GUVOKOL-454160 format. One record per residue: x, y, z of N, C-alpha, C in turn. Coordinates in steps of 0.2 Angstrom, whole numbers, padded with zeros to 4 digits, always signed. Atoms other than C-alpha are relative to their C-alpha. Layout:
GUVOKOL-454160
XYZXYZXYZ
...
***
This chain:
GUVOKOL-454160
-0003+0004-0006-0077-0066-0072+0006-0004-0003
-0005+0004+0002-0066-0077-0083+0006+0004-0001
-0006-0004+0000-0054-0062-0086+0003+0001+0007
-0003+0000-0007-0052-0060-0067+0003-0006+0002
-0004+0006-0002-0048-0078-0065+0006-0001-0004
-0006+0000+0004-0035-0077-0079+0005+0004+0003
-0004-0004-0003-0028-0062-0071+0003-0002+0006
-0002+0003-0006-0027-0070-0054+0005-0006-0001
-0004+0005+0002-0019-0085-0062+0007+0002-0002
-0006-0003+0003-0006-0075-0071+0004+0003+0006
-0003-0003-0005-0002-0066-0055+0003-0005+0005
-0003+0005-0004+0000-0082-0045+0006-0003-0003
-0006+0003+0003+0012-0089-0058+0006+0005+0000
-0005-0005-0001+0022-0073-0057+0003+0000+0007
-0002+0001-0007+0023-0074-0038+0004-0006+0001
-0003+0006-0001+0028-0092-0039+0007+0000-0003
-0007-0001+0004+0042-0088-0052+0005+0004+0004
-0004-0004-0004+0048-0075-0040+0003-0003+0006
-0002+0004-0006+0048-0086-0025+0006-0006-0002
-0004+0005+0003+0057-0100-0036+0007+0004-0001
-0006-0003+0001+0070-0087-0041+0004+0002+0007
-0003-0001-0006+0073-0082-0023+0003-0006+0003
-0002+0006-0003+0075-0100-0018+0006-0003-0003
-0006+0003+0004+0088-0104-0031+0007+0004+0001
-0006-0005-0001+0100-0089-0027+0004-0002+0006
-0005+0002-0005+0115-0094-0016+0002+0007+0004
-0003-0005-0004+0121-0083-0002-0002+0008-0001
+0002-0007+0001+0111-0067-0002+0004+0005+0005
-0003-0005-0005+0118-0051+0006-0003+0000+0007
+0002+0001-0007+0118-0053+0025-0001-0007+0002
+0001+0007-0001+0117-0072+0023+0004-0002+0006
-0004+0004-0006+0122-0082+0039+0001-0007-0002
-0001+0007+0001+0130-0098+0037-0003-0004+0006
+0004+0004-0005+0123-0113+0047+0004+0001+0007
-0004-0001-0006+0137-0111+0060-0002+0007+0003
+0002-0007-0003+0133-0092+0062-0007+0000+0003
+0007+0000-0002+0115-0095+0063-0001-0004+0007
+0000+0004-0007+0117-0109+0077+0003+0004+0005
-0003-0004-0005+0128-0097+0086-0005+0006+0003
+0005-0005-0001+0115-0083+0085-0006-0003+0004
+0006+0004-0004+0101-0096+0091+0002-0001+0007
-0002+0001-0007+0112-0100+0106+0000+0006+0004
+0000-0006-0003+0115-0082+0110-0007+0003+0002
+0006-0002-0002+0097-0078+0109-0005-0005+0004
+0004+0005-0004+0091-0094+0118-0006-0002-0003
+0006+0002+0004+0079-0099+0104+0002-0006-0004
-0001+0006+0004+0076-0115+0094+0000+0003-0007
+0001-0002+0007+0071-0105+0078+0002+0007-0001
-0001-0007+0003+0077-0089+0069-0003-0001-0007
+0003+0000+0007+0067-0085+0053+0004+0004-0004
-0004-0004+0006+0076-0080+0037-0005+0003-0005
+0004-0003+0005+0067-0068+0026+0004+0003-0005
-0004-0002+0005+0074-0065+0009-0004+0005-0004
+0003-0005+0004+0070-0049-0001+0004+0002-0006
-0004-0001+0006+0075-0043-0018+0000+0008-0001
+0000-0007+0002+0081-0025-0022-0001+0002-0007
+0001-0003+0007+0079-0014-0038+0005-0003-0004
-0006+0002+0004+0096-0021-0044-0001-0008-0001
+0001+0007+0000+0089-0039-0042+0005-0004+0004
-0004+0004-0005+0101-0043-0028-0004-0002+0006
+0004+0002-0005+0094-0053-0014+0003+0002+0007
-0002-0002-0007+0095-0048+0005-0003-0005+0005
+0003+0004-0006+0093-0060+0020+0000+0004+0006
+0001-0003-0006+0086-0053+0036-0003-0006+0005
+0001+0006-0005+0084-0064+0052-0004+0003+0005
+0004-0003-0005+0070-0062+0064-0002-0006+0005
+0003+0005-0004+0064-0070+0080-0008+0001-0001
+0007+0000+0000+0046-0075+0081-0003+0005+0004
+0003-0004-0005+0035-0061+0088-0004-0003+0005
+0004+0003-0006+0027-0064+0105-0007+0004+0000
+0006-0004-0001+0010-0059+0111+0001+0007+0002
-0002-0007-0002+0018-0044+0119+0002+0004-0005
-0002-0004+0006+0025-0038+0103-0006+0001-0004
+0006-0002+0003+0008-0040+0095-0005+0005+0003
+0004-0004-0004+0000-0031+0109+0002+0008-0002
-0003-0007+0002+0012-0016+0105-0003+0002-0007
+0002-0002+0007+0007-0017+0087-0007+0002+0000
+0008-0002+0000-0012-0017+0091-0001+0007+0003
+0000-0007-0003-0009-0002+0102+0001+0006-0005
-0002-0005+0005-0001+0008+0088-0006+0000-0005
+0005+0000+0005-0015+0002+0076-0006+0004+0003
+0006-0004-0003-0029+0009+0088+0001+0007-0001
-0002-0007+0000-0020+0026+0087+0000+0002-0008
+0000-0002+0007-0020+0025+0068+0007+0000-0003
-0007-0001+0001-0001+0023+0068+0003-0007-0002
-0002+0007+0001+0001+0005+0060+0007+0000-0003
-0007+0000+0002+0017+0009+0051+0005+0001+0005
-0004-0001-0006+0025+0015+0067+0000-0007+0004
+0001+0006-0003+0019-0001+0075+0004-0006-0004
-0004+0005+0004+0026-0012+0061+0007+0001+0000
-0008-0001-0001+0043-0003+0062+0002-0002+0006
-0003+0002-0006+0044-0006+0080+0000-0008+0001
+0000+0007+0000+0039-0024+0078+0007-0003-0004
-0005+0002+0004+0052-0026+0064+0007+0001+0004
-0006-0002-0003+0066-0017+0074+0001-0004+0006
+0000+0004-0006+0062-0027+0090+0002-0008-0002
-0001+0007+0002+0062-0044+0081+0006-0002-0004
-0006+0001+0004+0076-0042+0069+0006-0001+0004
-0006+0002-0004+0092-0050+0075+0006+0000-0004
-0006+0000+0004+0104-0050+0060-0003+0001-0007
+0001+0000+0007+0105-0048+0041+0002+0006-0003
-0003-0005+0004+0108-0036+0027-0002+0007+0003
+0002-0006-0002+0109-0018+0033-0004+0004-0005
+0003-0004+0005+0102-0012+0016-0008-0001+0001
+0007+0001-0001+0085-0019+0021-0003+0006+0005
+0002-0005-0005+0085-0006+0035-0002+0007-0003
+0000-0007+0004+0086+0009+0022-0005-0001-0006
+0004+0001+0006+0076+0002+0007-0008-0001+0002
+0007+0001-0003+0057+0005+0011-0004-0006-0004
+0004+0006+0003+0051-0008-0002+0002-0006+0003
-0002+0007-0003+0062-0022+0005-0003+0000+0007
+0002-0001-0007+0057-0016+0023-0008-0002+0000
+0008+0002+0000+0038-0017+0018-0001-0007-0001
+0000+0007+0001+0041-0034+0011+0001-0005+0006
-0002+0004-0006+0049-0040+0027-0005+0001+0005
+0005-0001-0005+0035-0032+0037-0006-0005-0001
+0006+0005+0002+0022-0043+0027+0002-0007+0002
-0003+0007-0002+0033-0059+0030+0000-0001+0007
+0000+0000-0007+0035-0055+0048-0007-0001+0003
+0006+0000-0003+0017-0053+0051-0003-0008-0001
+0002+0007+0001+0015-0071+0044+0003-0005+0005
-0003+0005-0004+0026-0079+0057-0004-0002+0006
+0005+0002-0006+0013-0078+0071-0006-0003-0002
+0006+0004+0002+0000-0091+0068-0005-0002+0006
+0005+0002-0005-0016-0094+0077-0001-0007+0000
+0001+0007+0000-0018-0111+0083-0007-0002+0002
+0006+0002-0002-0034-0120+0085+0000-0003+0006
+0001+0003-0007-0040-0125+0102-0007-0004+0000
+0006+0004-0001-0053-0138+0107-0002+0001+0008
+0003-0001-0007-0064-0135+0123-0004-0007+0001
+0004+0006-0002-0070-0151+0131-0003+0001+0007
+0003+0000-0006-0082-0152+0145+0001-0007+0003
-0002+0006-0003-0076-0166+0157-0003-0001+0007
***
Protein backbone atom coordinates (compact mmCIF):
# COMPACT_ATOMS: atom_id res chain seq x y z
CA UNK A 1 0.00 0.00 0.00
CA UNK A 2 2.87 2.35 0.85
CA UNK A 3 4.48 1.69 -2.56
CA UNK A 4 1.30 2.70 -4.35
CA UNK A 5 1.07 5.93 -2.35
CA UNK A 6 4.72 6.75 -3.15
CA UNK A 7 4.14 6.02 -6.85
CA UNK A 8 1.07 8.26 -6.91
CA UNK A 9 2.99 11.00 -5.12
CA UNK A 10 5.85 10.80 -7.64
CA UNK A 11 3.37 10.93 -10.52
CA UNK A 12 1.65 13.98 -8.98
CA UNK A 13 5.02 15.72 -8.60
CA UNK A 14 5.92 14.94 -12.24
CA UNK A 15 2.56 16.25 -13.47
CA UNK A 16 2.94 19.43 -11.39
CA UNK A 17 6.43 20.00 -12.79
CA UNK A 18 5.08 19.62 -16.34
CA UNK A 19 2.30 22.10 -15.62
CA UNK A 20 4.80 24.57 -14.14
CA UNK A 21 7.02 24.16 -17.22
CA UNK A 22 4.07 24.91 -19.50
CA UNK A 23 3.12 27.99 -17.46
CA UNK A 24 6.62 29.48 -17.60
CA UNK A 25 7.04 29.22 -21.37
CA UNK A 26 6.30 32.37 -23.33
CA UNK A 27 4.42 32.48 -26.62
CA UNK A 28 3.65 28.90 -27.64
CA UNK A 29 3.13 28.14 -31.31
CA UNK A 30 -0.33 29.42 -32.24
CA UNK A 31 -0.40 31.86 -29.31
CA UNK A 32 -2.81 34.80 -29.57
CA UNK A 33 -1.94 38.18 -28.09
CA UNK A 34 -4.47 39.86 -25.81
CA UNK A 35 -5.60 42.10 -28.69
CA UNK A 36 -6.05 39.10 -31.03
CA UNK A 37 -7.89 37.16 -28.32
CA UNK A 38 -10.23 40.09 -27.60
CA UNK A 39 -10.95 40.47 -31.32
CA UNK A 40 -11.76 36.74 -31.53
CA UNK A 41 -14.07 37.01 -28.49
CA UNK A 42 -15.88 39.92 -30.15
CA UNK A 43 -16.15 38.00 -33.42
CA UNK A 44 -17.55 34.90 -31.68
CA UNK A 45 -19.78 36.93 -29.34
CA UNK A 46 -18.48 35.32 -26.17
CA UNK A 47 -17.00 36.47 -22.90
CA UNK A 48 -14.50 33.61 -22.62
CA UNK A 49 -12.27 31.65 -24.93
CA UNK A 50 -10.23 28.90 -23.30
CA UNK A 51 -6.54 28.41 -24.09
CA UNK A 52 -5.18 24.87 -23.92
CA UNK A 53 -1.42 24.42 -24.13
CA UNK A 54 0.13 21.10 -25.18
CA UNK A 55 3.73 19.95 -25.67
CA UNK A 56 5.00 18.04 -28.70
CA UNK A 57 7.81 15.45 -28.93
CA UNK A 58 10.37 18.22 -29.50
CA UNK A 59 9.32 19.97 -26.25
CA UNK A 60 7.73 22.84 -28.19
CA UNK A 61 4.51 24.21 -26.77
CA UNK A 62 1.36 24.75 -28.82
CA UNK A 63 -1.67 26.86 -27.91
CA UNK A 64 -5.17 25.94 -29.07
CA UNK A 65 -8.27 28.00 -28.33
CA UNK A 66 -11.74 26.65 -27.64
CA UNK A 67 -15.24 27.86 -26.93
CA UNK A 68 -16.89 26.13 -23.99
CA UNK A 69 -18.99 23.16 -25.16
CA UNK A 70 -22.75 23.62 -24.89
CA UNK A 71 -25.31 21.02 -23.86
CA UNK A 72 -26.03 20.46 -27.56
CA UNK A 73 -22.36 19.66 -28.16
CA UNK A 74 -22.36 17.22 -25.26
CA UNK A 75 -25.52 15.56 -26.58
CA UNK A 76 -23.78 14.92 -29.90
CA UNK A 77 -20.85 13.42 -27.96
CA UNK A 78 -23.26 11.22 -25.97
CA UNK A 79 -24.94 10.05 -29.19
CA UNK A 80 -21.58 8.91 -30.56
CA UNK A 81 -20.73 7.24 -27.24
CA UNK A 82 -23.96 5.20 -27.41
CA UNK A 83 -22.80 3.84 -30.77
CA UNK A 84 -19.35 2.98 -29.38
CA UNK A 85 -17.75 5.77 -31.41
CA UNK A 86 -16.34 7.89 -28.58
CA UNK A 87 -13.28 9.02 -30.54
CA UNK A 88 -15.43 10.24 -33.43
CA UNK A 89 -17.54 12.16 -30.93
CA UNK A 90 -14.48 13.71 -29.30
CA UNK A 91 -13.09 14.68 -32.70
CA UNK A 92 -16.41 16.31 -33.58
CA UNK A 93 -16.45 18.18 -30.26
CA UNK A 94 -12.82 19.27 -30.79
CA UNK A 95 -13.45 20.51 -34.33
CA UNK A 96 -16.69 22.27 -33.41
CA UNK A 97 -15.37 24.11 -30.34
CA UNK A 98 -11.86 24.94 -31.65
CA UNK A 99 -11.64 28.54 -32.85
CA UNK A 100 -7.89 29.17 -33.27
CA UNK A 101 -4.41 27.97 -32.45
CA UNK A 102 -1.50 25.90 -33.63
CA UNK A 103 -2.28 23.89 -36.77
CA UNK A 104 0.14 21.20 -35.62
CA UNK A 105 -2.29 20.16 -32.87
CA UNK A 106 -4.67 19.10 -35.65
CA UNK A 107 -2.19 16.54 -36.99
CA UNK A 108 -0.41 15.30 -33.84
CA UNK A 109 -2.57 12.59 -32.25
CA UNK A 110 -0.94 12.85 -28.81
CA UNK A 111 -1.41 16.60 -28.57
CA UNK A 112 -4.95 16.25 -29.90
CA UNK A 113 -5.74 13.60 -27.25
CA UNK A 114 -4.39 15.93 -24.54
CA UNK A 115 -6.60 18.70 -25.87
CA UNK A 116 -9.61 16.31 -25.86
CA UNK A 117 -9.02 15.62 -22.16
CA UNK A 118 -8.71 19.31 -21.31
CA UNK A 119 -11.76 20.20 -23.43
CA UNK A 120 -13.89 17.69 -21.54
CA UNK A 121 -13.00 19.48 -18.28
CA UNK A 122 -14.40 22.82 -19.49
CA UNK A 123 -18.03 21.82 -18.98
CA UNK A 124 -18.68 21.66 -15.24
CA UNK A 125 -21.80 20.48 -13.56
CA UNK A 126 -23.16 23.01 -11.12
CA UNK A 127 -24.97 22.11 -7.94
CA UNK A 128 -28.60 23.06 -7.68
CA UNK A 129 -30.84 23.40 -4.65
CA UNK A 130 -34.51 22.53 -4.66
CA UNK A 131 -36.72 24.41 -2.22
CA UNK A 132 -40.34 23.75 -1.51
CA UNK A 133 -42.07 27.10 -0.99
